[in-house]
PQR file of N, CA, C, O and H, with PARSE charges and radii, in Angstrom:
ATOM      1  N   MET A   1      49.750  78.408  50.983 -0.4000 1.5000
ATOM      2  CA  MET A   1      49.919  78.368  49.546 -0.0000 2.0000
ATOM      3  C   MET A   1      50.233  79.800  49.088  0.5500 1.7000
ATOM      4  O   MET A   1      49.506  80.742  49.402 -0.5500 1.4000
ATOM      5  N   ASN A   2      51.322  79.934  48.347 -0.4000 1.5000
ATOM      6  CA  ASN A   2      51.668  81.269  47.872 -0.0000 2.0000
ATOM      7  C   ASN A   2      50.938  81.570  46.560  0.5500 1.7000
ATOM      8  O   ASN A   2      50.201  80.731  46.042 -0.5500 1.4000
ATOM      9  H   ASN A   2      51.912  79.168  48.092  0.4000 1.0000
ATOM     10  N   LEU A   3      51.146  82.748  46.044 -0.4000 1.5000
ATOM     11  CA  LEU A   3      50.439  83.212  44.854 -0.0000 2.0000
ATOM     12  C   LEU A   3      50.764  82.351  43.639  0.5500 1.7000
ATOM     13  O   LEU A   3      49.867  82.037  42.857 -0.5500 1.4000
ATOM     14  H   LEU A   3      51.744  83.430  46.465  0.4000 1.0000
ATOM     15  N   LEU A   4      52.010  81.969  43.466 -0.4000 1.5000
ATOM     16  CA  LEU A   4      52.403  81.155  42.320 -0.0000 2.0000
ATOM     17  C   LEU A   4      51.751  79.771  42.371  0.5500 1.7000
ATOM     18  O   LEU A   4      51.300  79.271  41.341 -0.5500 1.4000
ATOM     19  H   LEU A   4      52.738  82.225  44.102  0.4000 1.0000
ATOM     20  N   GLN A   5      51.696  79.156  43.526 -0.4000 1.5000
ATOM     21  CA  GLN A   5      51.045  77.857  43.664 -0.0000 2.0000
ATOM     22  C   GLN A   5      49.550  77.958  43.406  0.5500 1.7000
ATOM     23  O   GLN A   5      48.949  77.069  42.803 -0.5500 1.4000
ATOM     24  H   GLN A   5      52.063  79.562  44.363  0.4000 1.0000
ATOM     25  N   SER A   6      48.955  79.061  43.876 -0.4000 1.5000
ATOM     26  CA  SER A   6      47.532  79.280  43.651 -0.0000 2.0000
ATOM     27  C   SER A   6      47.223  79.431  42.162  0.5500 1.7000
ATOM     28  O   SER A   6      46.241  78.877  41.668 -0.5500 1.4000
ATOM     29  H   SER A   6      49.444  79.783  44.367  0.4000 1.0000
ATOM     30  N   MET A   7      48.073  80.191  41.442 -0.4000 1.5000
ATOM     31  CA  MET A   7      47.867  80.381  40.000 -0.0000 2.0000
ATOM     32  C   MET A   7      48.043  79.059  39.251  0.5500 1.7000
ATOM     33  O   MET A   7      47.295  78.764  38.319 -0.5500 1.4000
ATOM     34  H   MET A   7      48.871  80.642  41.844  0.4000 1.0000
ATOM     35  N   ALA A   8      49.038  78.263  39.663 -0.4000 1.5000
ATOM     36  CA  ALA A   8      49.271  76.974  39.022 -0.0000 2.0000
ATOM     37  C   ALA A   8      48.088  76.037  39.256  0.5500 1.7000
ATOM     38  O   ALA A   8      47.707  75.292  38.353 -0.5500 1.4000
ATOM     39  H   ALA A   8      49.646  78.502  40.420  0.4000 1.0000
ATOM     40  N   ALA A   9      47.512  76.064  40.435 -0.4000 1.5000
ATOM     41  CA  ALA A   9      46.348  75.227  40.725 -0.0000 2.0000
ATOM     42  C   ALA A   9      45.160  75.655  39.880  0.5500 1.7000
ATOM     43  O   ALA A   9      44.406  74.806  39.404 -0.5500 1.4000
ATOM     44  H   ALA A   9      47.821  76.669  41.168  0.4000 1.0000
ATOM     45  N   ASN A  10      44.979  76.957  39.686 -0.4000 1.5000
ATOM     46  CA  ASN A  10      43.875  77.454  38.862 -0.0000 2.0000
ATOM     47  C   ASN A  10      44.054  77.070  37.397  0.5500 1.7000
ATOM     48  O   ASN A  10      43.090  76.701  36.727 -0.5500 1.4000
ATOM     49  H   ASN A  10      45.591  77.647  40.073  0.4000 1.0000
ATOM     50  N   VAL A  11      45.284  77.155  36.899 -0.4000 1.5000
ATOM     51  CA  VAL A  11      45.551  76.774  35.512 -0.0000 2.0000
ATOM     52  C   VAL A  11      45.285  75.281  35.327  0.5500 1.7000
ATOM     53  O   VAL A  11      44.674  74.873  34.339 -0.5500 1.4000
ATOM     54  H   VAL A  11      46.068  77.455  37.443  0.4000 1.0000
ATOM     55  N   THR A  12      45.737  74.478  36.267 -0.4000 1.5000
ATOM     56  CA  THR A  12      45.522  73.033  36.192 -0.0000 2.0000
ATOM     57  C   THR A  12      44.031  72.711  36.215  0.5500 1.7000
ATOM     58  O   THR A  12      43.560  71.878  35.440 -0.5500 1.4000
ATOM     59  H   THR A  12      46.233  74.809  37.070  0.4000 1.0000
ATOM     60  N   THR A  13      43.291  73.366  37.100 -0.4000 1.5000
ATOM     61  CA  THR A  13      41.849  73.147  37.182 -0.0000 2.0000
ATOM     62  C   THR A  13      41.168  73.585  35.891  0.5500 1.7000
ATOM     63  O   THR A  13      40.297  72.878  35.386 -0.5500 1.4000
ATOM     64  H   THR A  13      43.674  74.042  37.730  0.4000 1.0000
ATOM     65  N   GLY A  14      41.547  74.726  35.356 -0.4000 1.5000
ATOM     66  CA  GLY A  14      40.966  75.224  34.103 -0.0000 2.0000
ATOM     67  C   GLY A  14      41.260  74.302  32.935  0.5500 1.7000
ATOM     68  O   GLY A  14      40.391  74.042  32.103 -0.5500 1.4000
ATOM     69  H   GLY A  14      42.255  75.300  35.767  0.4000 1.0000
ATOM     70  N   THR A  15      42.492  73.808  32.877 -0.4000 1.5000
ATOM     71  CA  THR A  15      42.870  72.879  31.814 -0.0000 2.0000
ATOM     72  C   THR A  15      42.065  71.588  31.921  0.5500 1.7000
ATOM     73  O   THR A  15      41.619  71.046  30.909 -0.5500 1.4000
ATOM     74  H   THR A  15      43.197  74.020  33.553  0.4000 1.0000
ATOM     75  N   THR A  16      41.882  71.102  33.126 -0.4000 1.5000
ATOM     76  CA  THR A  16      41.099  69.877  33.331 -0.0000 2.0000
ATOM     77  C   THR A  16      39.663  70.076  32.881  0.5500 1.7000
ATOM     78  O   THR A  16      39.081  69.192  32.252 -0.5500 1.4000
ATOM     79  H   THR A  16      42.245  71.542  33.948  0.4000 1.0000
ATOM     80  N   ILE A  17      39.087  71.226  33.196 -0.4000 1.5000
ATOM     81  CA  ILE A  17      37.705  71.511  32.793 -0.0000 2.0000
ATOM     82  C   ILE A  17      37.591  71.560  31.275  0.5500 1.7000
ATOM     83  O   ILE A  17      36.656  70.997  30.706 -0.5500 1.4000
ATOM     84  H   ILE A  17      39.560  71.944  33.706  0.4000 1.0000
ATOM     85  N   VAL A  18      38.531  72.227  30.618 -0.4000 1.5000
ATOM     86  CA  VAL A  18      38.498  72.330  29.155 -0.0000 2.0000
ATOM     87  C   VAL A  18      38.663  70.957  28.520  0.5500 1.7000
ATOM     88  O   VAL A  18      37.914  70.605  27.608 -0.5500 1.4000
ATOM     89  H   VAL A  18      39.290  72.685  31.080  0.4000 1.0000
ATOM     90  N   LEU A  19      39.636  70.175  28.988 -0.4000 1.5000
ATOM     91  CA  LEU A  19      39.859  68.848  28.419 -0.0000 2.0000
ATOM     92  C   LEU A  19      38.673  67.924  28.666  0.5500 1.7000
ATOM     93  O   LEU A  19      38.343  67.102  27.812 -0.5500 1.4000
ATOM     94  H   LEU A  19      40.244  70.462  29.728  0.4000 1.0000
ATOM     95  N   THR A  20      38.028  68.050  29.828 -0.4000 1.5000
ATOM     96  CA  THR A  20      36.847  67.239  30.109 -0.0000 2.0000
ATOM     97  C   THR A  20      35.718  67.597  29.148  0.5500 1.7000
ATOM     98  O   THR A  20      35.005  66.712  28.675 -0.5500 1.4000
ATOM     99  H   THR A  20      38.296  68.718  30.522  0.4000 1.0000
ATOM    100  N   GLY A  21      35.549  68.886  28.855 -0.4000 1.5000
ATOM    101  CA  GLY A  21      34.527  69.319  27.904 -0.0000 2.0000
ATOM    102  C   GLY A  21      34.796  68.811  26.503  0.5500 1.7000
ATOM    103  O   GLY A  21      33.878  68.386  25.802 -0.5500 1.4000
ATOM    104  H   GLY A  21      36.128  69.605  29.239  0.4000 1.0000
ATOM    105  N   ILE A  22      36.060  68.853  26.094 -0.4000 1.5000
ATOM    106  CA  ILE A  22      36.423  68.348  24.755 -0.0000 2.0000
ATOM    107  C   ILE A  22      36.182  66.848  24.681  0.5500 1.7000
ATOM    108  O   ILE A  22      35.642  66.352  23.692 -0.5500 1.4000
ATOM    109  H   ILE A  22      36.806  69.198  26.664  0.4000 1.0000
ATOM    110  N   GLU A  23      36.580  66.123  25.726 -0.4000 1.5000
ATOM    111  CA  GLU A  23      36.376  64.677  25.735 -0.0000 2.0000
ATOM    112  C   GLU A  23      34.894  64.338  25.692  0.5500 1.7000
ATOM    113  O   GLU A  23      34.494  63.399  25.004 -0.5500 1.4000
ATOM    114  H   GLU A  23      37.018  66.526  26.529  0.4000 1.0000
ATOM    115  N   ARG A  24      34.079  65.089  26.415 -0.4000 1.5000
ATOM    116  CA  ARG A  24      32.638  64.826  26.427 -0.0000 2.0000
ATOM    117  C   ARG A  24      32.047  65.070  25.040  0.5500 1.7000
ATOM    118  O   ARG A  24      31.202  64.300  24.584 -0.5500 1.4000
ATOM    119  H   ARG A  24      34.404  65.852  26.974  0.4000 1.0000
ATOM    120  N   ARG A  25      32.484  66.135  24.368 -0.4000 1.5000
ATOM    121  CA  ARG A  25      31.959  66.409  23.031 -0.0000 2.0000
ATOM    122  C   ARG A  25      32.391  65.348  22.034  0.5500 1.7000
ATOM    123  O   ARG A  25      31.633  65.015  21.123 -0.5500 1.4000
ATOM    124  H   ARG A  25      33.170  66.761  24.739  0.4000 1.0000
ATOM    125  N   MET A  26      33.581  64.818  22.187 -0.4000 1.5000
ATOM    126  CA  MET A  26      34.055  63.799  21.258 -0.0000 2.0000
ATOM    127  C   MET A  26      33.331  62.479  21.456  0.5500 1.7000
ATOM    128  O   MET A  26      33.135  61.741  20.490 -0.5500 1.4000
ATOM    129  H   MET A  26      34.197  65.088  22.928  0.4000 1.0000
ATOM    130  N   THR A  27      32.931  62.162  22.668 -0.4000 1.5000
ATOM    131  CA  THR A  27      32.263  60.887  22.905 -0.0000 2.0000
ATOM    132  C   THR A  27      30.755  60.970  22.722  0.5500 1.7000
ATOM    133  O   THR A  27      30.098  59.935  22.606 -0.5500 1.4000
ATOM    134  H   THR A  27      33.089  62.762  23.453  0.4000 1.0000
ATOM    135  N   ASP A  28      30.186  62.177  22.693 -0.4000 1.5000
ATOM    136  CA  ASP A  28      28.743  62.338  22.571 -0.0000 2.0000
ATOM    137  C   ASP A  28      28.282  62.580  21.139  0.5500 1.7000
ATOM    138  O   ASP A  28      27.133  62.966  20.920 -0.5500 1.4000
ATOM    139  H   ASP A  28      30.720  63.018  22.787  0.4000 1.0000
ATOM    140  N   ARG A  29      29.147  62.362  20.171 -0.4000 1.5000
ATOM    141  CA  ARG A  29      28.754  62.609  18.775 -0.0000 2.0000
ATOM    142  C   ARG A  29      27.649  61.656  18.357  0.5500 1.7000
ATOM    143  O   ARG A  29      27.563  60.523  18.832 -0.5500 1.4000
ATOM    144  H   ARG A  29      30.080  62.049  20.348  0.4000 1.0000
ATOM    145  N   GLU A  30      26.805  62.146  17.453 -0.4000 1.5000
ATOM    146  CA  GLU A  30      25.735  61.295  16.951 -0.0000 2.0000
ATOM    147  C   GLU A  30      26.327  60.222  16.045  0.5500 1.7000
ATOM    148  O   GLU A  30      27.210  60.492  15.231 -0.5500 1.4000
ATOM    149  H   GLU A  30      26.875  63.066  17.068  0.4000 1.0000
ATOM    150  N   ARG A  31      25.839  59.035  16.197 -0.4000 1.5000
ATOM    151  CA  ARG A  31      26.352  57.936  15.387 -0.0000 2.0000
ATOM    152  C   ARG A  31      25.238  57.279  14.585  0.5500 1.7000
ATOM    153  O   ARG A  31      25.429  56.180  14.065 -0.5500 1.4000
ATOM    154  H   ARG A  31      25.121  58.815  16.858  0.4000 1.0000
ATOM    155  N   GLY A  32      24.078  57.922  14.472 -0.4000 1.5000
ATOM    156  CA  GLY A  32      22.945  57.323  13.797 -0.0000 2.0000
ATOM    157  C   GLY A  32      23.062  57.305  12.285  0.5500 1.7000
ATOM    158  O   GLY A  32      22.381  56.512  11.635 -0.5500 1.4000
ATOM    159  H   GLY A  32      23.923  58.815  14.895  0.4000 1.0000
ATOM    160  N   ASP A  33      23.909  58.159  11.697 -0.4000 1.5000
ATOM    161  CA  ASP A  33      24.005  58.235  10.246 -0.0000 2.0000
ATOM    162  C   ASP A  33      24.859  57.123   9.651  0.5500 1.7000
ATOM    163  O   ASP A  33      24.701  56.796   8.475 -0.5500 1.4000
ATOM    164  H   ASP A  33      24.462  58.804  12.225  0.4000 1.0000
ATOM    165  N   VAL A  34      25.739  56.547  10.417 -0.4000 1.5000
ATOM    166  CA  VAL A  34      26.651  55.546   9.860 -0.0000 2.0000
ATOM    167  C   VAL A  34      25.896  54.345   9.303  0.5500 1.7000
ATOM    168  O   VAL A  34      26.179  53.956   8.170 -0.5500 1.4000
ATOM    169  H   VAL A  34      25.867  56.813  11.373  0.4000 1.0000
ATOM    170  N   PRO A  35      24.961  53.735  10.013 -0.5600 1.5000
ATOM    171  CA  PRO A  35      24.251  52.598   9.425  0.2800 2.0000
ATOM    172  C   PRO A  35      23.460  52.984   8.173  0.5500 1.7000
ATOM    173  O   PRO A  35      23.347  52.180   7.248 -0.5500 1.4000
ATOM    174  N   GLY A  36      22.919  54.187   8.132 -0.4000 1.5000
ATOM    175  CA  GLY A  36      22.207  54.643   6.947 -0.0000 2.0000
ATOM    176  C   GLY A  36      23.123  54.736   5.744  0.5500 1.7000
ATOM    177  O   GLY A  36      22.764  54.307   4.648 -0.5500 1.4000
ATOM    178  H   GLY A  36      23.012  54.840   8.883  0.4000 1.0000
ATOM    179  N   TRP A  37      24.312  55.298   5.947 -0.4000 1.5000
ATOM    180  CA  TRP A  37      25.255  55.419   4.834 -0.0000 2.0000
ATOM    181  C   TRP A  37      25.749  54.049   4.389  0.5500 1.7000
ATOM    182  O   TRP A  37      25.947  53.810   3.197 -0.5500 1.4000
ATOM    183  H   TRP A  37      24.604  55.647   6.838  0.4000 1.0000
ATOM    184  N   VAL A  38      25.944  53.171   5.329 -0.4000 1.5000
ATOM    185  CA  VAL A  38      26.371  51.819   4.970 -0.0000 2.0000
ATOM    186  C   VAL A  38      25.285  51.135   4.146  0.5500 1.7000
ATOM    187  O   VAL A  38      25.576  50.477   3.148 -0.5500 1.4000
ATOM    188  H   VAL A  38      25.784  53.365   6.297  0.4000 1.0000
ATOM    189  N   LEU A  39      24.037  51.293   4.566 -0.4000 1.5000
ATOM    190  CA  LEU A  39      22.923  50.686   3.832 -0.0000 2.0000
ATOM    191  C   LEU A  39      22.818  51.266   2.422  0.5500 1.7000
ATOM    192  O   LEU A  39      22.627  50.519   1.463 -0.5500 1.4000
ATOM    193  H   LEU A  39      23.800  51.828   5.378  0.4000 1.0000
ATOM    194  N   ILE A  40      22.938  52.566   2.288 -0.4000 1.5000
ATOM    195  CA  ILE A  40      22.867  53.202   0.966 -0.0000 2.0000
ATOM    196  C   ILE A  40      23.996  52.701   0.074  0.5500 1.7000
ATOM    197  O   ILE A  40      23.780  52.422  -1.105 -0.5500 1.4000
ATOM    198  H   ILE A  40      23.093  53.173   3.068  0.4000 1.0000
ATOM    199  N   THR A  41      25.198  52.586   0.631 -0.4000 1.5000
ATOM    200  CA  THR A  41      26.337  52.106  -0.157 -0.0000 2.0000
ATOM    201  C   THR A  41      26.130  50.669  -0.614  0.5500 1.7000
ATOM    202  O   THR A  41      26.387  50.339  -1.772 -0.5500 1.4000
ATOM    203  H   THR A  41      25.373  52.813   1.589  0.4000 1.0000
ATOM    204  N   LEU A  42      25.670  49.821   0.287 -0.4000 1.5000
ATOM    205  CA  LEU A  42      25.434  48.422  -0.082 -0.0000 2.0000
ATOM    206  C   LEU A  42      24.311  48.285  -1.108  0.5500 1.7000
ATOM    207  O   LEU A  42      24.405  47.473  -2.029 -0.5500 1.4000
ATOM    208  H   LEU A  42      25.461  50.089   1.227  0.4000 1.0000
ATOM    209  N   MET A  43      23.251  49.075  -0.950 -0.4000 1.5000
ATOM    210  CA  MET A  43      22.152  49.009  -1.916 -0.0000 2.0000
ATOM    211  C   MET A  43      22.606  49.499  -3.291  0.5500 1.7000
ATOM    212  O   MET A  43      22.218  48.930  -4.311 -0.5500 1.4000
ATOM    213  H   MET A  43      23.174  49.735  -0.202  0.4000 1.0000
ATOM    214  N   THR A  44      23.422  50.548  -3.323 -0.4000 1.5000
ATOM    215  CA  THR A  44      23.934  51.054  -4.596 -0.0000 2.0000
ATOM    216  C   THR A  44      24.815  50.015  -5.272  0.5500 1.7000
ATOM    217  O   THR A  44      24.701  49.786  -6.476 -0.5500 1.4000
ATOM    218  H   THR A  44      23.738  51.011  -2.494  0.4000 1.0000
ATOM    219  N   ALA A  45      25.690  49.389  -4.502 -0.4000 1.5000
ATOM    220  CA  ALA A  45      26.547  48.345  -5.062 -0.0000 2.0000
ATOM    221  C   ALA A  45      25.711  47.179  -5.575  0.5500 1.7000
ATOM    222  O   ALA A  45      26.024  46.606  -6.619 -0.5500 1.4000
ATOM    223  H   ALA A  45      25.783  49.575  -3.524  0.4000 1.0000
ATOM    224  N   GLY A  46      24.654  46.824  -4.854 -0.4000 1.5000
ATOM    225  CA  GLY A  46      23.768  45.750  -5.299 -0.0000 2.0000
ATOM    226  C   GLY A  46      23.039  46.095  -6.583  0.5500 1.7000
ATOM    227  O   GLY A  46      22.913  45.257  -7.476 -0.5500 1.4000
ATOM    228  H   GLY A  46      24.400  47.290  -4.007  0.4000 1.0000
ATOM    229  N   LEU A  47      22.556  47.335  -6.679 -0.4000 1.5000
ATOM    230  CA  LEU A  47      21.870  47.760  -7.908 -0.0000 2.0000
ATOM    231  C   LEU A  47      22.808  47.771  -9.103  0.5500 1.7000
ATOM    232  O   LEU A  47      22.431  47.336 -10.191 -0.5500 1.4000
ATOM    233  H   LEU A  47      22.659  48.016  -5.954  0.4000 1.0000
ATOM    234  N   VAL A  48      24.012  48.259  -8.917 -0.4000 1.5000
ATOM    235  CA  VAL A  48      24.985  48.283 -10.017 -0.0000 2.0000
ATOM    236  C   VAL A  48      25.312  46.863 -10.453  0.5500 1.7000
ATOM    237  O   VAL A  48      25.379  46.580 -11.649 -0.5500 1.4000
ATOM    238  H   VAL A  48      24.319  48.613  -8.033  0.4000 1.0000
ATOM    239  N   THR A  49      25.514  45.974  -9.497 -0.4000 1.5000
ATOM    240  CA  THR A  49      25.808  44.573  -9.832 -0.0000 2.0000
ATOM    241  C   THR A  49      24.651  43.926 -10.577  0.5500 1.7000
ATOM    242  O   THR A  49      24.861  43.212 -11.556 -0.5500 1.4000
ATOM    243  H   THR A  49      25.459  46.204  -8.525  0.4000 1.0000
ATOM    244  N   ALA A  50      23.431  44.175 -10.115 -0.4000 1.5000
ATOM    245  CA  ALA A  50      22.257  43.586 -10.775 -0.0000 2.0000
ATOM    246  C   ALA A  50      22.096  44.130 -12.188  0.5500 1.7000
ATOM    247  O   ALA A  50      21.847  43.367 -13.121 -0.5500 1.4000
ATOM    248  H   ALA A  50      23.260  44.755  -9.319  0.4000 1.0000
ATOM    249  N   LEU A  51      22.236  45.438 -12.355 -0.4000 1.5000
ATOM    250  CA  LEU A  51      22.112  46.030 -13.698 -0.0000 2.0000
ATOM    251  C   LEU A  51      23.224  45.533 -14.615  0.5500 1.7000
ATOM    252  O   LEU A  51      22.978  45.230 -15.782 -0.5500 1.4000
ATOM    253  H   LEU A  51      22.439  46.059 -11.597  0.4000 1.0000
ATOM    254  N   TRP A  52      24.439  45.450 -14.095 -0.4000 1.5000
ATOM    255  CA  TRP A  52      25.550  44.984 -14.920 -0.0000 2.0000
ATOM    256  C   TRP A  52      25.349  43.525 -15.339  0.5500 1.7000
ATOM    257  O   TRP A  52      25.675  43.143 -16.462 -0.5500 1.4000
ATOM    258  H   TRP A  52      24.639  45.696 -13.146  0.4000 1.0000
ATOM    259  N   THR A  53      24.810  42.721 -14.427 -0.4000 1.5000
ATOM    260  CA  THR A  53      24.558  41.313 -14.744 -0.0000 2.0000
ATOM    261  C   THR A  53      23.494  41.179 -15.827  0.5500 1.7000
ATOM    262  O   THR A  53      23.633  40.377 -16.750 -0.5500 1.4000
ATOM    263  H   THR A  53      24.545  43.032 -13.514  0.4000 1.0000
ATOM    264  N   LEU A  54      22.435  41.967 -15.707 -0.4000 1.5000
ATOM    265  CA  LEU A  54      21.324  41.867 -16.658 -0.0000 2.0000
ATOM    266  C   LEU A  54      21.633  42.501 -18.011  0.5500 1.7000
ATOM    267  O   LEU A  54      21.146  42.036 -19.042 -0.5500 1.4000
ATOM    268  H   LEU A  54      22.321  42.619 -14.958  0.4000 1.0000
ATOM    269  N   ALA A  55      22.434  43.552 -18.009 -0.4000 1.5000
ATOM    270  CA  ALA A  55      22.604  44.304 -19.252 -0.0000 2.0000
ATOM    271  C   ALA A  55      24.055  44.399 -19.699  0.5500 1.7000
ATOM    272  O   ALA A  55      24.414  45.351 -20.392 -0.5500 1.4000
ATOM    273  H   ALA A  55      22.829  43.930 -17.172  0.4000 1.0000
ATOM    274  N   SER A  56      24.892  43.453 -19.330 -0.4000 1.5000
ATOM    275  CA  SER A  56      26.312  43.561 -19.672 -0.0000 2.0000
ATOM    276  C   SER A  56      26.551  43.544 -21.181  0.5500 1.7000
ATOM    277  O   SER A  56      27.394  44.288 -21.680 -0.5500 1.4000
ATOM    278  H   SER A  56      24.600  42.680 -18.767  0.4000 1.0000
ATOM    279  N   ALA A  57      25.823  42.708 -21.904 -0.4000 1.5000
ATOM    280  CA  ALA A  57      26.015  42.649 -23.357 -0.0000 2.0000
ATOM    281  C   ALA A  57      25.622  43.977 -24.012  0.5500 1.7000
ATOM    282  O   ALA A  57      26.335  44.480 -24.881 -0.5500 1.4000
ATOM    283  H   ALA A  57      25.137  42.104 -21.498  0.4000 1.0000
ATOM    284  N   GLN A  58      24.492  44.540 -23.596 -0.4000 1.5000
ATOM    285  CA  GLN A  58      24.043  45.808 -24.167 -0.0000 2.0000
ATOM    286  C   GLN A  58      24.987  46.953 -23.777  0.5500 1.7000
ATOM    287  O   GLN A  58      25.281  47.823 -24.598 -0.5500 1.4000
ATOM    288  H   GLN A  58      23.912  44.132 -22.891  0.4000 1.0000
ATOM    289  N   LEU A  59      25.457  46.952 -22.534 -0.4000 1.5000
ATOM    290  CA  LEU A  59      26.382  48.005 -22.102 -0.0000 2.0000
ATOM    291  C   LEU A  59      27.718  47.908 -22.838  0.5500 1.7000
ATOM    292  O   LEU A  59      28.309  48.926 -23.197 -0.5500 1.4000
ATOM    293  H   LEU A  59      25.219  46.246 -21.867  0.4000 1.0000
ATOM    294  N   THR A  60      28.187  46.692 -23.057 -0.4000 1.5000
ATOM    295  CA  THR A  60      29.434  46.502 -23.803 -0.0000 2.0000
ATOM    296  C   THR A  60      29.274  46.967 -25.243  0.5500 1.7000
ATOM    297  O   THR A  60      30.155  47.636 -25.783 -0.5500 1.4000
ATOM    298  H   THR A  60      27.707  45.865 -22.765  0.4000 1.0000
ATOM    299  N   ALA A  61      28.160  46.619 -25.863 -0.4000 1.5000
ATOM    300  CA  ALA A  61      27.903  47.054 -27.242 -0.0000 2.0000
ATOM    301  C   ALA A  61      27.789  48.575 -27.323  0.5500 1.7000
ATOM    302  O   ALA A  61      28.307  49.189 -28.256 -0.5500 1.4000
ATOM    303  H   ALA A  61      27.444  46.076 -25.425  0.4000 1.0000
ATOM    304  N   LEU A  62      27.121  49.174 -26.360 -0.4000 1.5000
ATOM    305  CA  LEU A  62      26.968  50.627 -26.330 -0.0000 2.0000
ATOM    306  C   LEU A  62      28.326  51.310 -26.183  0.5500 1.7000
ATOM    307  O   LEU A  62      28.609  52.294 -26.866 -0.5500 1.4000
ATOM    308  H   LEU A  62      26.701  48.675 -25.602  0.4000 1.0000
ATOM    309  N   PHE A  63      29.160  50.784 -25.292 -0.4000 1.5000
ATOM    310  CA  PHE A  63      30.488  51.350 -25.086 -0.0000 2.0000
ATOM    311  C   PHE A  63      31.356  51.196 -26.331  0.5500 1.7000
ATOM    312  O   PHE A  63      32.052  52.130 -26.731 -0.5500 1.4000
ATOM    313  H   PHE A  63      28.930  49.984 -24.738  0.4000 1.0000
ATOM    314  N   THR A  64      31.312  50.020 -26.936 -0.4000 1.5000
ATOM    315  CA  THR A  64      32.100  49.773 -28.148 -0.0000 2.0000
ATOM    316  C   THR A  64      31.662  50.695 -29.279  0.5500 1.7000
ATOM    317  O   THR A  64      32.500  51.245 -29.993 -0.5500 1.4000
ATOM    318  H   THR A  64      30.747  49.262 -26.611  0.4000 1.0000
ATOM    319  N   GLN A  65      30.352  50.864 -29.446 -0.4000 1.5000
ATOM    320  CA  GLN A  65      29.824  51.749 -30.485 -0.0000 2.0000
ATOM    321  C   GLN A  65      30.266  53.191 -30.227  0.5500 1.7000
ATOM    322  O   GLN A  65      30.648  53.900 -31.158 -0.5500 1.4000
ATOM    323  H   GLN A  65      29.671  50.416 -28.866  0.4000 1.0000
ATOM    324  N   ALA A  66      30.214  53.616 -28.988 -0.4000 1.5000
ATOM    325  CA  ALA A  66      30.622  54.988 -28.666 -0.0000 2.0000
ATOM    326  C   ALA A  66      32.105  55.189 -28.924  0.5500 1.7000
ATOM    327  O   ALA A  66      32.499  56.222 -29.466 -0.5500 1.4000
ATOM    328  H   ALA A  66      29.904  53.040 -28.232  0.4000 1.0000
ATOM    329  N   MET A  67      32.937  54.226 -28.548 -0.4000 1.5000
ATOM    330  CA  MET A  67      34.382  54.356 -28.774 -0.0000 2.0000
ATOM    331  C   MET A  67      34.712  54.317 -30.263  0.5500 1.7000
ATOM    332  O   MET A  67      35.610  55.030 -30.712 -0.5500 1.4000
ATOM    333  H   MET A  67      32.617  53.387 -28.107  0.4000 1.0000
ATOM    334  N   ASP A  68      33.997  53.489 -31.040 -0.4000 1.5000
ATOM    335  CA  ASP A  68      34.228  53.435 -32.483 -0.0000 2.0000
ATOM    336  C   ASP A  68      33.855  54.753 -33.145  0.5500 1.7000
ATOM    337  O   ASP A  68      34.550  55.210 -34.052 -0.5500 1.4000
ATOM    338  H   ASP A  68      33.268  52.910 -30.675  0.4000 1.0000
ATOM    339  N   SER A  69      32.760  55.371 -32.698 -0.4000 1.5000
ATOM    340  CA  SER A  69      32.343  56.621 -33.307 -0.0000 2.0000
ATOM    341  C   SER A  69      33.307  57.744 -32.977  0.5500 1.7000
ATOM    342  O   SER A  69      33.478  58.660 -33.781 -0.5500 1.4000
ATOM    343  H   SER A  69      32.196  55.000 -31.960  0.4000 1.0000
ATOM    344  N   VAL A  70      33.934  57.697 -31.826 -0.4000 1.5000
ATOM    345  CA  VAL A  70      34.893  58.737 -31.454 -0.0000 2.0000
ATOM    346  C   VAL A  70      36.208  58.514 -32.193  0.5500 1.7000
ATOM    347  O   VAL A  70      36.813  59.478 -32.664 -0.5500 1.4000
ATOM    348  H   VAL A  70      33.795  56.953 -31.172  0.4000 1.0000
ATOM    349  N   SER A  71      36.661  57.283 -32.306 -0.4000 1.5000
ATOM    350  CA  SER A  71      37.952  57.006 -32.916 -0.0000 2.0000
ATOM    351  C   SER A  71      37.937  57.178 -34.436  0.5500 1.7000
ATOM    352  O   SER A  71      38.994  57.376 -35.036 -0.5500 1.4000
ATOM    353  H   SER A  71      36.170  56.501 -31.923  0.4000 1.0000
ATOM    354  N   LYS A  72      36.762  57.106 -35.070 -0.4000 1.5000
ATOM    355  CA  LYS A  72      36.680  57.246 -36.531 -0.0000 2.0000
ATOM    356  C   LYS A  72      36.730  58.705 -36.958  0.5500 1.7000
ATOM    357  O   LYS A  72      36.994  58.993 -38.126 -0.5500 1.4000
ATOM    358  H   LYS A  72      35.904  56.946 -34.583  0.4000 1.0000
ATOM    359  N   ARG A  73      36.486  59.611 -36.059 -0.4000 1.5000
ATOM    360  CA  ARG A  73      36.479  61.046 -36.434 -0.0000 2.0000
ATOM    361  C   ARG A  73      37.821  61.648 -36.408  0.5500 1.7000
ATOM    362  O   ARG A  73      37.970  62.836 -36.696 -0.5500 1.4000
ATOM    363  H   ARG A  73      36.272  59.378 -35.111  0.4000 1.0000
TER
END
């Protein structure tokens, strides 16, 4: 093996090591937060839906009153 072949083999080996490290880091990421965020999002959507269902008339009246007070000035 001449010097050029030896250098090419070292570069190939080094590249493989770097790519293997990157691949390992990409596959070893923590995934525990995703279900928590999904749960928080669903609970927030549920709370908004429940509040809107219970207080839609009052919220509509409040919004209408606020818009009337702004438009009259």
